C-alpha positions, 0 to 999 in steps of 0.5 A: 524203445532201446534195443535189447542187449543181445541184439545190440551186441549182435548188430555191433559184431556183425558190422565189424566182421562183415568188413574183415576177410571171411576166413577170420570172421568166426574167430573175430566174432568169438574174440569180440563176444569175449572182449565185450563180456569181459569189459562189462564184468570188469568195468560194470558199465552198460553195454551201450557205454562199452560199445561206444567206447569201442567206437564205430565198427567201421573203424574198429574193423580196420584194426584187424585189416591193418589197412591205411586209407589215403586215396579214398575215404575210410568207408570205401577204401578197403573195397576200392583197393580190392576192386582195383586188384580185380580189375588189374588182374582181369585187364592184364590177363585179357591183354596177355591172352590177346598178345599170345593169340595174335603171336600164334596166328601171326608170328611175323608180328613178333618181329615188328616194333610197332606191335610192341609199341601199339599193342603190347604197351599202348593198348595195355597202358590205355586200358589200365589208366582208363579202368583206374580212372573209372573205378576211382570216379565210381568210388568217389561218387559213392563217397560223396553220395554217402556224405549227402545222405548223412547230411539229409538225415541230420538236417531236421535236427539241431546238429553240429559237425561233432554230432555228424561224425559221432557214432553211437550203438543206436546207429547200428543197422539190424543184422539182415536176414540170410536171404537179404544178403547179396552174394559177394561172389555173384557181384565179383563175377558180374564185375569181372565179366563186365570189365573183360567184356568192356575191354574186348569191345573197346580194344579188340571188337574184331576178335569176336567171331570166326578165325582162320589161319591161312597163308601165314595171315590171320583172318577175322570175321566180326558179326558187329558192324565195325564201320559204324563202331565209332557210333556204337562203342560210346553207347556200349561203354555207357551201358557197361559203365551203368552195369558196373556201377550197379554191381559195385553198389550191390557189392558195397551195400552187401544186402537188399535194401531200397538203395539197391532196389532203386539202383537195380531198377534204374540200371535195368531201365537204362539197359533196356533202353540202350539195348533197344537203341543199339539193336533196333535203331543203329546198324549194330550187325555186320550186313556181310557177316555170312558172306565174309564167313563163307569166304574166310572158311571156304564154305557155302551156306545154302541149305536149311541145315546150316544154322547161318542160313537163318542169319537175319539182322532183324531176327537176331536183334529181336532174339537178343533184345527179348533175351536182354529184356527177360533177364533184366526184368527177372533181375529187377523182380528178384531184387524188388521181391527180396527187398520188400520181403527181407530187406527191412 
């Protein structure tokens, strides 16, 4: 059964305005409604013919954004550029804060050429290149995955290259329920946090704990076992990369659906497995953490009133693991519920 006229027009307009800046959506929506109505009156054609003439809503939305797509395919280029801006700003802000922090506690570093070469230039350049490559790879995979899905859909039909590229209004997906839409802001927060946390763990794991300035020197005490960091770091990076892919997937999809649900489940399972490996199988925590804190801050942890008195590698690992499993299962549960309830 063909779609009702109003519903078909609503689907088309929604697919256009969801790809333009939020502040322009209402205005563009009104313009499109007026444009389609005028075309129907002037040309006397059916709505489907009018929408076909306007073309694929993805391409139509580009007329409002004025972007030119060269690096990534047209479907993901806008999101790719936007994500790259978020990463670059986050990475530069992180390195700027790190440099200022080191300069405040160790002013002598400002007089060393090696500080500018190794810390200011080299570390910043490596993080920017690494993040650029990772984001480009993620979007390239999404681009290829989308092509494979399209081919699979058309496989059972008698199709050609022209049919595969052709767009008609009948391909418009339904406007999702309000509760089925994924908040763009939540995805942004998740992506920025993942990027900043990854940069911290890769380039400055020692900056994660107690700090004391004494005798012109900066003293750092990390709760992590930095001696085993070469074994721990690759697993952490894999874990963060999986989480980043999942957040980007949700951001690009914009709604709860089976694809997002599968991504959330798989990333959640990977998160639990990798967290268990880090916290229970590897020497993740610094075994001398309390003693080093005592020496750095010139204090003594000797009574039950001191929080660090209860520091224990096994206990801390269990607390973190329980928290990770609880939060991960809750996120999976919310995604499955919203997908099954509203995702159709």
